Every structure is written in C-alpha cells, then in structure tokens.
C-alpha positions as CSV (number, residue, x, y, z in Angstrom):
1,X,-38.3,-145.5,96.1
2,X,-37.9,-144.0,92.6
3,X,-39.5,-140.6,92.8
4,X,-38.9,-139.5,89.2
5,X,-41.8,-138.9,86.9
6,X,-40.8,-141.9,84.8
7,X,-42.1,-145.4,85.6
8,X,-45.1,-147.6,85.1
9,X,-48.3,-145.8,84.3
10,X,-51.0,-148.3,83.6
11,X,-53.7,-145.5,83.6
12,X,-51.8,-143.0,81.5
13,X,-54.3,-141.1,79.4
14,X,-57.2,-141.5,81.8
15,X,-58.7,-138.3,83.2
16,X,-60.5,-138.3,86.6
17,X,-62.7,-135.6,87.9
18,X,-62.6,-135.9,91.7
19,X,-65.7,-134.4,93.3
20,X,-65.2,-136.3,96.6
21,X,-63.8,-135.2,99.9
22,X,-62.7,-136.6,103.3
23,X,-61.1,-140.1,102.9
24,X,-62.9,-142.9,100.9
25,X,-63.1,-141.0,97.6
26,X,-59.8,-139.1,97.9
27,X,-58.0,-142.4,98.7
28,X,-59.5,-144.0,95.6
29,X,-58.6,-141.1,93.4
30,X,-55.0,-140.8,94.8
31,X,-54.5,-144.5,93.9
32,X,-55.7,-143.8,90.4
33,X,-53.3,-140.9,90.2
34,X,-50.5,-143.2,91.4
35,X,-51.3,-145.5,88.5
36,X,-50.9,-142.6,86.0
37,X,-54.3,-141.1,85.7
38,X,-54.7,-137.3,85.5
39,X,-56.8,-136.4,88.6
40,X,-58.4,-133.0,88.9
41,X,-59.7,-132.4,92.5
42,X,-62.6,-130.0,92.6
43,X,-62.8,-128.1,95.8
44,X,-65.1,-125.3,97.1
45,X,-63.5,-121.9,97.0
46,X,-64.1,-121.5,100.7
47,X,-61.7,-123.8,102.4
48,X,-61.8,-126.8,100.1
49,X,-61.6,-130.4,101.4
50,X,-62.5,-130.3,105.1
51,X,-59.5,-132.6,105.9
52,X,-57.2,-129.7,105.2
53,X,-58.1,-128.6,108.7
54,X,-58.1,-132.0,110.4
55,X,-55.0,-131.4,112.6
56,X,-52.7,-131.0,114.2
57,X,-50.2,-132.0,112.9
58,X,-49.9,-129.6,110.0
59,X,-47.3,-129.2,107.3
60,X,-47.5,-125.7,106.1
61,X,-51.2,-124.7,105.9
62,X,-52.5,-128.2,105.5
63,X,-53.2,-131.0,107.9
64,X,-51.2,-134.2,107.5
65,X,-54.5,-136.0,107.1
66,X,-55.2,-134.2,103.9
67,X,-51.6,-134.7,102.7
68,X,-51.9,-138.4,103.2
69,X,-54.5,-139.0,100.5
70,X,-54.2,-136.3,97.9
71,X,-50.9,-136.5,96.2
72,X,-50.6,-136.6,92.4
73,X,-53.7,-134.4,91.9
74,X,-54.5,-130.9,90.7
75,X,-56.6,-128.7,92.9
76,X,-59.2,-126.5,91.1
77,X,-61.7,-124.4,93.0
78,X,-65.2,-124.3,91.7
79,X,-68.5,-123.6,93.4
80,X,-70.5,-126.7,92.5
81,X,-73.8,-125.1,93.7
82,X,-73.5,-122.2,91.2
83,X,-74.9,-122.5,87.7
84,X,-71.7,-121.2,86.3
85,X,-69.7,-123.9,88.2
86,X,-72.1,-126.6,87.1
87,X,-71.7,-125.6,83.4
88,X,-68.0,-125.5,83.8
89,X,-67.9,-129.1,85.2
90,X,-70.1,-130.3,82.5
91,X,-67.6,-129.0,79.9
92,X,-64.8,-130.7,81.8
93,X,-66.6,-134.0,81.6
94,X,-66.5,-133.9,77.8
95,X,-63.0,-135.4,77.8
96,X,-63.0,-136.9,81.2
97,X,-63.2,-140.7,81.7
98,X,-64.1,-141.1,85.4
99,X,-66.0,-139.1,88.0
100,X,-65.7,-139.9,91.7
101,X,-68.2,-138.4,94.1
102,X,-69.6,-139.0,97.6
103,X,-72.6,-136.6,97.6
104,X,-75.1,-137.5,100.3
105,X,-78.1,-139.3,98.8
106,X,-80.9,-136.9,98.1
107,X,-78.7,-133.9,98.4
108,X,-78.9,-131.0,95.9
109,X,-75.5,-131.9,94.5
110,X,-76.5,-135.5,93.9
111,X,-79.5,-134.3,92.0
112,X,-77.5,-131.9,89.9
113,X,-75.0,-134.6,89.0
114,X,-77.5,-137.4,88.6
115,X,-76.0,-140.2,86.6
116,X,-79.0,-140.5,84.2
117,X,-78.5,-136.9,83.2
118,X,-74.7,-137.1,83.0
119,X,-74.8,-140.3,80.9
120,X,-77.3,-138.8,78.5
121,X,-74.7,-136.1,77.7
122,X,-71.6,-138.1,78.3
123,X,-72.3,-141.8,77.7
124,X,-68.6,-142.6,78.0
125,X,-68.3,-141.6,81.6
126,X,-67.6,-144.0,84.5
127,X,-69.1,-142.5,87.6
128,X,-68.2,-143.9,91.0
129,X,-70.6,-142.9,93.8
130,X,-69.6,-143.8,97.4
131,X,-72.2,-143.5,100.1
132,X,-72.5,-144.4,103.7
133,X,-75.2,-147.1,103.5
134,X,-76.0,-147.8,99.8
135,X,-78.6,-147.0,97.2
136,X,-81.6,-148.7,98.7
137,X,-83.0,-149.5,102.2
138,X,-84.2,-147.5,105.2
139,X,-80.7,-146.1,105.9
140,X,-79.9,-145.0,102.4
141,X,-80.2,-141.3,103.2
142,X,-78.2,-141.4,106.4
143,X,-74.9,-139.6,106.6
144,X,-71.9,-141.6,107.6
145,X,-68.3,-141.3,108.8
146,X,-65.8,-144.1,109.2
147,X,-66.7,-144.7,112.9
148,X,-70.4,-144.9,112.1
149,X,-69.7,-147.5,109.4
150,X,-67.5,-149.5,111.9
151,X,-70.3,-149.5,114.4
152,X,-73.2,-150.1,112.0
153,X,-71.2,-152.7,110.1
154,X,-70.2,-154.8,113.0
155,X,-66.4,-154.2,113.1
156,X,-66.5,-152.5,116.5
157,X,-68.4,-155.4,118.0
158,X,-65.6,-157.7,117.0
159,X,-62.7,-155.5,118.0
160,X,-61.4,-155.3,121.6
161,X,-61.0,-157.7,124.5
162,X,-63.7,-160.2,125.4
163,X,-66.3,-158.5,127.6
164,X,-64.6,-155.2,127.2
165,X,-65.8,-151.9,125.7
166,X,-66.3,-151.9,121.9
167,X,-63.4,-150.4,120.0
168,X,-62.8,-149.1,116.5
169,X,-60.0,-150.4,114.4
170,X,-56.7,-148.5,114.4
171,X,-57.1,-147.8,110.7
172,X,-60.2,-146.2,109.1
173,X,-61.4,-149.5,107.7
174,X,-64.8,-148.2,106.8
175,X,-63.5,-145.5,104.6
176,X,-60.5,-147.3,103.3
177,X,-62.5,-150.4,102.5
178,X,-65.0,-148.4,100.4
179,X,-62.1,-146.7,98.6
180,X,-60.5,-150.0,97.7
181,X,-63.7,-151.6,96.5
182,X,-64.4,-148.4,94.6
183,X,-61.1,-148.6,92.8
184,X,-62.0,-152.2,91.7
185,X,-65.3,-150.9,90.5
186,X,-63.8,-148.1,88.4
187,X,-61.1,-150.3,86.9
188,X,-63.5,-153.1,85.9
189,X,-65.9,-150.5,84.4
190,X,-63.1,-149.1,82.3
191,X,-62.3,-152.6,81.1
192,X,-65.9,-153.1,80.1
193,X,-66.0,-149.6,78.4
194,X,-63.1,-150.7,76.2
195,X,-65.4,-153.4,74.8
196,X,-68.7,-151.5,74.7
197,X,-67.7,-147.8,74.5
198,X,-70.2,-147.0,77.2
199,X,-69.5,-146.0,80.8
200,X,-71.2,-147.3,84.0
201,X,-72.7,-146.0,87.2
202,X,-70.6,-147.7,89.9
203,X,-71.8,-147.6,93.5
204,X,-70.5,-148.8,96.7
205,X,-70.8,-147.8,100.4
206,X,-69.0,-148.0,103.6
207,X,-71.7,-150.3,105.0
208,X,-71.6,-152.7,102.1
209,X,-67.8,-153.0,102.2
210,X,-67.9,-153.7,105.9
211,X,-70.2,-156.6,105.2
212,X,-67.9,-157.8,102.4
213,X,-65.0,-158.0,104.8
214,X,-66.8,-160.1,107.4
215,X,-65.7,-163.1,105.4
216,X,-65.3,-166.1,107.8
217,X,-67.1,-164.2,110.6
218,X,-70.2,-164.2,108.4
219,X,-70.0,-167.9,107.4
220,X,-69.4,-168.9,111.0
221,X,-72.6,-167.1,111.9
222,X,-74.6,-168.6,109.0
223,X,-73.4,-172.1,110.0
224,X,-74.1,-172.1,113.7
225,X,-76.3,-169.1,114.4
226,X,-74.1,-168.0,117.3
227,X,-73.5,-164.2,117.7
228,X,-69.8,-163.5,117.0
229,X,-68.1,-161.8,119.9
230,X,-64.8,-159.8,120.3
231,X,-61.9,-162.1,121.0
232,X,-59.0,-159.7,121.5
233,X,-56.2,-160.8,119.3
234,X,-57.4,-164.4,119.0
235,X,-58.9,-166.0,115.8
236,X,-62.3,-167.6,115.7
237,X,-61.2,-170.5,113.6
238,X,-57.5,-171.1,114.5
239,X,-55.5,-171.7,117.7
240,X,-53.0,-170.6,118.8
241,X,-53.3,-167.6,116.6
242,X,-52.9,-164.5,118.8
243,X,-50.7,-162.3,120.9
244,X,-48.9,-163.6,124.0
245,X,-47.2,-161.7,126.8
246,X,-43.4,-162.2,127.2
247,X,-41.4,-160.9,130.1
248,X,-40.9,-157.5,128.5
249,X,-43.7,-157.1,126.0
250,X,-46.0,-158.9,123.6
251,X,-45.5,-160.9,120.4
252,X,-47.8,-162.9,118.1
253,X,-47.7,-166.4,116.8
254,X,-49.8,-167.6,113.8
255,X,-50.3,-171.4,113.9
256,X,-52.2,-172.2,110.7
257,X,-52.0,-175.9,110.7
258,X,-51.1,-179.0,112.8
259,X,-47.6,-179.2,111.5
260,X,-46.8,-175.7,112.7
261,X,-48.3,-176.5,116.1
262,X,-45.9,-179.5,116.4
263,X,-43.0,-177.2,115.5
264,X,-44.1,-174.7,118.1
265,X,-44.3,-177.5,120.8
266,X,-40.9,-178.7,119.8
267,X,-39.4,-175.2,120.0
268,X,-40.7,-174.6,123.6
269,X,-39.8,-178.2,124.6
270,X,-43.3,-179.3,125.2
271,X,-43.8,-182.0,122.6
272,X,-46.5,-183.6,124.7
273,X,-48.9,-180.8,123.8
274,X,-48.8,-181.9,120.1
275,X,-49.6,-185.5,121.1
276,X,-52.5,-184.5,123.4
277,X,-56.0,-185.4,122.3
278,X,-57.0,-182.0,123.4
279,X,-54.6,-180.1,121.2
280,X,-53.5,-182.4,118.4
281,X,-55.8,-181.1,115.7
282,X,-56.8,-177.5,115.1
283,X,-60.5,-178.2,115.8
284,X,-59.4,-179.6,119.2
285,X,-57.3,-176.5,119.9
286,X,-60.1,-174.2,119.0
287,X,-62.5,-176.0,121.4
288,X,-59.9,-175.9,124.2
289,X,-58.3,-172.5,123.3
290,X,-58.5,-171.1,126.8
291,X,-56.5,-174.0,128.4
292,X,-54.0,-173.9,125.6
293,X,-53.5,-170.2,125.9
294,X,-53.0,-170.5,129.6
295,X,-50.2,-173.1,129.1
296,X,-48.5,-171.1,126.5
297,X,-48.8,-167.8,128.4
298,X,-47.0,-169.4,131.4
299,X,-44.2,-170.6,129.2
300,X,-43.8,-167.3,127.3
301,X,-43.8,-165.2,130.4
302,X,-40.4,-166.7,131.3
303,X,-38.3,-164.9,128.7
304,X,-38.2,-161.9,126.4
305,X,-39.9,-161.1,123.2
306,X,-36.5,-161.2,121.3
307,X,-35.8,-164.7,122.7
308,X,-39.1,-166.1,121.6
309,X,-39.1,-164.5,118.2
310,X,-35.6,-165.7,117.5
311,X,-36.4,-169.2,118.7
312,X,-39.7,-169.6,116.9
313,X,-38.3,-168.3,113.7
314,X,-35.6,-170.9,113.9
315,X,-38.3,-173.5,114.0
316,X,-40.2,-171.9,111.1
317,X,-43.2,-170.9,113.3
318,X,-44.8,-167.6,111.9
319,X,-44.0,-165.0,114.6
320,X,-43.5,-161.3,115.0
321,X,-43.0,-158.7,117.7
322,X,-45.8,-156.1,117.9
323,X,-44.1,-153.1,116.4
324,X,-44.9,-149.4,116.5
325,X,-44.9,-147.3,113.4
326,X,-41.6,-145.6,114.1
327,X,-40.0,-149.0,114.3
328,X,-41.6,-150.0,111.0
329,X,-40.5,-146.8,109.2
330,X,-36.9,-147.3,110.3
331,X,-36.8,-151.0,109.5
332,X,-34.4,-152.2,106.8
333,X,-37.1,-154.4,105.2
334,X,-39.4,-151.3,104.8
335,X,-36.5,-149.5,103.0
336,X,-35.7,-152.6,100.9
337,X,-39.2,-152.8,99.4
338,X,-39.4,-149.1,98.6
339,X,-42.7,-148.3,100.2
340,X,-41.7,-144.9,101.5
341,X,-40.7,-142.1,99.2
342,X,-40.7,-138.3,99.1
343,X,-42.3,-135.7,96.9
344,X,-41.2,-132.0,96.5
345,X,-43.5,-129.8,98.6
346,X,-43.4,-126.1,99.2
347,X,-42.3,-126.8,102.7
348,X,-39.5,-129.2,101.7
349,X,-39.4,-132.9,100.9
350,X,-42.6,-134.6,102.0
351,X,-42.5,-138.3,103.0
352,X,-45.3,-140.5,101.7
353,X,-46.4,-144.1,101.7
354,X,-46.3,-145.5,98.2
355,X,-48.7,-147.6,96.2
356,X,-48.5,-151.2,97.4
357,X,-48.5,-152.9,93.9
358,X,-45.5,-153.3,91.6
359,X,-45.5,-153.8,87.8
360,X,-42.8,-156.1,86.5
361,X,-40.8,-155.3,89.6
362,X,-41.3,-151.6,89.5
363,X,-43.4,-149.6,91.9
364,X,-45.4,-146.7,90.5
365,X,-43.5,-143.5,91.4
366,X,-44.7,-140.7,93.6
367,X,-45.3,-138.0,91.1
368,X,-46.4,-134.7,92.7
369,X,-47.2,-133.4,96.1
370,X,-50.7,-133.0,97.4
371,X,-51.8,-129.7,95.9
372,X,-52.4,-126.5,97.8
373,X,-56.0,-125.2,97.8
374,X,-56.8,-124.0,94.3
375,X,-53.2,-124.4,93.1
376,X,-54.1,-125.4,89.6
377,X,-57.3,-123.4,89.0
378,X,-55.9,-121.0,86.5
379,X,-53.9,-123.8,84.7
380,X,-56.8,-126.1,84.3
381,X,-59.6,-123.6,83.7
382,X,-57.6,-121.4,81.4
383,X,-58.7,-123.5,78.4
384,X,-62.3,-122.8,79.2
385,X,-61.8,-119.1,79.7
386,X,-64.1,-119.4,82.7
387,X,-64.8,-116.5,85.1
388,X,-64.9,-118.9,88.0
389,X,-63.2,-118.1,91.3
390,X,-59.7,-119.5,91.5
C-alpha cells in the first residue's frame, strides 16, 4: 500500500471534531480521516479514550484496540465539563464541518452540546449522534456496549450451533455497523449541505443498525411468523451453503443456484443427487437440508481440505478453506490488493488495515499514526490562545 501523504482525498477541506470514544464513533471518524478529512479527537485530560487501556497487547503506552481505530487524527485534551472547555469547543466549531459524538442520552454533556443550541450558533454543522438504542422508545436512555447490542438486537440468537449456547460474532458488529451507517449519514448530509448551506442532526444507534442488518432473516419472519434460530454455518434460504468437515479440517461451499449444485455433484461424482426430486431445486434442498448435509459430510470426510478446495475450484464451485488471520495477512492476495500498510509511530512502523474502497484504482493512503494522548493540544489550541490543559 502507498503510505505517502499524496493520493486520493475526497474529503480534503472537511474538518471533523470527534467527541466520541470507544469504537463506533472513532471507527467512523477514522474512516473520514482516511478519506482526507482533518479530524481532531477531543479527549479528557485524565486518561483520554478508555480504549487506550483496553489491553494487552500494547504498543508503547497504548492498547492495540485504540491504535486500530484512531489513525489519521489529532489528539487534543479538553475537559468538556468545564465552562472554559465548552467555550473553546464552541470556538472550534466555527470553522468545523462535522461533529461526531456518542454522549449517553440525557447526560450532562448531551445537554451541553444539544443540537438545537449548536445549530442556532453554527447552522452549517453536520452533527452525528450515535447511541445504543435510538432517540425514542423505552430503552432510549439505556447505556450500551457492542455485546449488549448484539444480544438486544438478535445477532446472538442467530449465532452459534443449533441448540447451543448463544454466541456473539467474532467482530464487533454492533459498534462497527453503527459506525458504517453513521458514515453514510454524515456523507449524505454533507451532500445535502452543498445544496442548502445548512447542516443536519444525523442519528443512528447500535440497535437500529442491528435491525437494518437482519435483511433476509427479517423478511423470513414477516412471511411465515416462525422464530428464526441459530443454524451454525448454514444459511436459512440456501443449501448447501455452509461449512463441512474434511479429514483434516473444515472448508465452506456456497451453492447459490441449481447450476452450481449440479457442478458440485459432478465434482464429487454423485450426479444422481442433482437429478433427485429431493435436491434438484434449491427449495427442495432447503427443505431436505439435513439429509443432504449428511450425504455431503460423509463424502467430504474421505479427503483433505486442500483436495476438496482444489477439486471444487476446478469445477467453478464457490469454495474456501476456513483461514486464520495470520494466514490471511501472509496471503499473496492480501498483499496484491494493498489492504495492509504501515504508518510511522514513535515505537517504529505500525501495521494497519487500510480503507476498503479505492478511487480510480487508488486506495486512500495511510496518513498518520494514531496520536498519543494530547499530542496535538498545543498545535491545535495555539490559535485560540486558550489556557486549557494540554
């Protein structure tokens, strides 16, 4: 990956004041920074973003969790609960474009930075507020972490083996989903502002975004009224579309249509399966998924993952071994697409995952390392001649 400061910068000239912490907000603002925005991360003088301590592992003084979602920003320490700090932020907002915050609904800070007051003084501002459960309803004032969102929003009920204990997803899909939808909200509000000259109050929540990602699970339930259940690696609407055990591990196949099923049957020398009334069409395979999975599992147990992956690829059946992260990071394909780069850090070169969108074939460069606590306080606040801790 190109790590120089040159490169596509769609959001060059946009200034973001990041009042958020933990994951959803910082992930959104890091993405805006990747796209060229100037992002000023406001942290409390006493310790800053809590994720700085979410380790081990640590690199230098900061936990890798913090380092994962804060590159490209400037860290400024301000006590938001002090009148002096609030006056300072208000001055910073005069030439800012976006504010991102995740203050708990009803908290003192949300009242201080109420959008109605902000927009009266700064009508150009786009303010993104990320909460746990949204702006209305009986849960609106509840605090929330990613796991709470996964539990309340249904993801944990759909993750894991049938009849097994509920499980959270391997990624923080509650926080990351809210961060991604928050980015969409900010960018669309900036487009609208280019027409009207006025900002917007953009809101989303971990809970709302969990519901938005139910997609086919929701429409399945709306259609038949049956409570969706965890299915392991299987798919509620396709079969076979799941992991299977080979003699030395597991791999997945993704049969998305009847033609691919026929190709699978030809590859494993069981063409009669594709001609069977029980398995010919996808709707038949879904209804008889247990019997089909048993037949395929018996076949796949007879050879290795590499054997089946090579064979099925030759027959153009979508297939993959189940890989670990170390294998992915050492993979030639990962290197070829340039998703991993480095930024200079006070401890040495810091590896980072890049932004997953390219512009005219060029990926946005990794610009600067995640800042140390208060690293840019004097630089940023110097223009205000503010006697705020730094």
